Steps between C-alpha positions, in 0.01 A plus 500: 500500500453746219162537344481531131261768380288413204582696192288809483432676178710809471321815592447724205742786498360842436552624149807711475402859522536659164684828544322797355633619172782739568467848365705549186835666551448702183179590319526483120442847358193396298343328804538799729199720569510822293549716810802292601641492146492879495733534801716187487707327237536772235856553380662801668631786289833680505384804703367286787811285502746791493308672780505180706874459440562863599323434830710186545821698439398729787431196720839349407668832586337498844591135555857574393530794740366275774733218397805728503403641838447148638837384363676805648329451837591132502862582410515761777355267762734216407801734514384688811491834319237775501239435232540843339874456453486205261528539123474179303732448205329590170525137389283389792248777436491413130431137591189596699307643201499186282441286808188700581384481138552124472304448821224762465383440141512117479346448844222746421427338164520147643302544821250772409527523122586865543735747661390812689501704180300241310253470788443878502450497123276189511737273305606138538783297342381156389579225255305507172246253640438720805689289753751646744859564404749272674807634679753391236291651220467820706877520554560443128240764413684760706840389368387533136332834570826632645713348223283659233522830694125535470531577127263210445223695670426680175399165350186524718365756254503259203440160664135390498538365855695809607809302598846646543800304377565351843136382508550329164821327615361360828139463380318740731232764448390795710125538542263734677377352826277760660274408786144615451289580804196347328665160458583241767858543623581127490473461121809351334700685235369508145717352227658763276284623215499791254 
């Protein structure tokens, strides 16, 4: 025979733990401490950007040399030939350069907000509100920069946000993003400001 338990009042459930307020992903320029505003979020000028791009061209050249060597070594191994005896057709070699560019720049801008050159120069590519650039926007940014043959870079001199034409088209800005030894390293980026 089954015993019926009398109804018991439900035990009070503990209050749902309120998660702590998450740190903002971007600090508005006016809300940032003055020391942080001085090193992060200011629009980057043409000299810094050209220097960063020159460094990136050197990186792309090294990646291309490595990519060509890897392709030749792979071709040699697959065809059982000595590695030094393989010369790839110029079409294949020419394909490696844009491939490296369309991987290196967009992935750097998407994942880190910067490429090696921009990291050395203390720059970051962001959207106008300071958020990260998505992969599609990064690919389009590179495509427009290449289509405009970098002529649009001179627009940086006259634009109040120091944007090149490709920045205007895909709605990005390049800002300074230096780390300061006197500031905590876990601070989020500062929204772009003048």
